[in-house]
C-alpha positions as CSV (number, residue, x, y, z in Angstrom):
1,X,119.8,-58.9,-52.0
2,X,116.0,-58.7,-52.6
3,X,116.5,-57.7,-56.2
4,X,118.8,-60.7,-56.8
5,X,116.2,-63.0,-55.3
6,X,113.5,-61.4,-57.5
7,X,115.6,-61.8,-60.6
8,X,116.4,-65.4,-59.7
9,X,112.7,-66.2,-59.3
10,X,111.8,-64.5,-62.6
11,X,114.6,-66.5,-64.4
12,X,113.4,-69.7,-62.9
13,X,109.8,-69.0,-63.9
14,X,110.9,-68.3,-67.5
15,X,113.0,-71.5,-67.7
16,X,110.1,-73.5,-66.2
17,X,107.6,-72.1,-68.7
18,X,110.1,-72.7,-71.5
19,X,110.6,-76.4,-70.5
20,X,106.8,-76.9,-70.1
21,X,106.2,-75.6,-73.6
22,X,108.9,-77.9,-75.0
23,X,107.4,-80.9,-73.3
24,X,103.9,-80.1,-74.6
25,X,105.2,-79.6,-78.1
26,X,107.1,-82.9,-77.9
27,X,104.0,-84.7,-76.6
28,X,101.9,-83.1,-79.3
29,X,104.3,-84.3,-82.0
30,X,104.1,-87.9,-80.8
31,X,100.3,-88.0,-80.7
32,X,100.0,-86.5,-84.2
33,X,97.5,-83.9,-83.1
34,X,98.3,-80.8,-81.1
35,X,96.6,-80.4,-77.8
36,X,93.7,-77.9,-77.6
37,X,94.7,-74.8,-75.8
38,X,92.5,-74.1,-72.8
39,X,92.7,-70.8,-71.0
40,X,92.5,-70.9,-67.3
41,X,90.8,-68.2,-65.2
42,X,94.2,-67.2,-63.9
43,X,95.7,-66.8,-67.3
44,X,92.7,-64.8,-68.5
45,X,92.8,-62.6,-65.4
46,X,96.6,-62.0,-65.9
47,X,96.1,-61.1,-69.6
48,X,93.3,-58.7,-68.7
49,X,95.4,-57.0,-66.0
50,X,98.3,-56.6,-68.5
51,X,96.0,-55.2,-71.1
52,X,94.4,-52.7,-68.7
53,X,97.8,-51.6,-67.4
54,X,99.1,-51.1,-70.9
55,X,96.0,-49.0,-71.8
56,X,96.3,-46.9,-68.7
57,X,100.0,-46.4,-69.3
58,X,99.5,-45.2,-72.8
59,X,96.7,-42.9,-71.8
60,X,98.7,-41.4,-69.0
61,X,101.7,-41.0,-71.3
62,X,99.6,-39.1,-73.9
63,X,98.0,-37.0,-71.2
64,X,101.3,-35.9,-69.6
65,X,102.8,-35.2,-73.0
66,X,99.7,-33.2,-74.2
67,X,99.6,-31.2,-71.0
68,X,103.4,-30.8,-70.8
69,X,103.6,-32.1,-67.3
70,X,107.0,-32.8,-65.8
71,X,107.1,-35.9,-63.8
72,X,110.1,-37.6,-62.2
73,X,111.5,-40.2,-64.5
74,X,111.5,-42.9,-61.9
75,X,110.0,-43.7,-58.5
76,X,111.2,-46.1,-55.8
77,X,108.8,-48.8,-54.5
78,X,110.3,-50.8,-51.7
79,X,113.8,-51.2,-53.2
80,X,112.9,-51.3,-56.9
81,X,113.0,-48.2,-59.1
82,X,110.3,-48.1,-61.9
83,X,109.0,-45.6,-64.4
84,X,106.7,-43.1,-62.6
85,X,103.9,-43.4,-65.2
86,X,104.3,-47.2,-65.1
87,X,104.0,-47.2,-61.3
88,X,100.8,-45.1,-61.5
89,X,99.4,-47.3,-64.2
90,X,100.2,-50.4,-62.1
91,X,98.6,-49.0,-59.0
92,X,95.4,-48.0,-60.9
93,X,95.3,-51.4,-62.6
94,X,95.6,-53.3,-59.3
95,X,93.0,-51.0,-57.6
96,X,90.5,-51.3,-60.5
97,X,88.9,-54.6,-59.6
98,X,88.3,-53.5,-56.0
99,X,86.9,-50.1,-57.2
100,X,84.5,-52.0,-59.4
101,X,83.3,-54.2,-56.5
102,X,82.7,-51.1,-54.4
103,X,80.8,-49.3,-57.1
104,X,78.6,-52.4,-57.8
105,X,77.7,-52.5,-54.1
106,X,76.6,-48.8,-54.1
107,X,74.7,-49.1,-57.4
108,X,72.7,-52.2,-56.3
109,X,70.6,-50.2,-53.8
């Protein structure tokens, strides 16, 4: 049931974004000039998190392949199964901003 709700939310987000883009494109075609794209702090933060997670994922994948480590193919978080390396990369990505804050507090002394 939780998975269906999650899928429904993701589908709604995708359709809402698609509709918003169509509306902006239509408004830009009427005015003759396209709107200037402005990145918000949320979009920049999300893009950075995705980039960091991708880099960590690729690094972990190369490391496990190089060392010949055998990891389980999937792991279960709550009721969702994800790739083990992706789960580790996601955890490290989400922990990274907090680890930076803690390290900055210790190095300011």
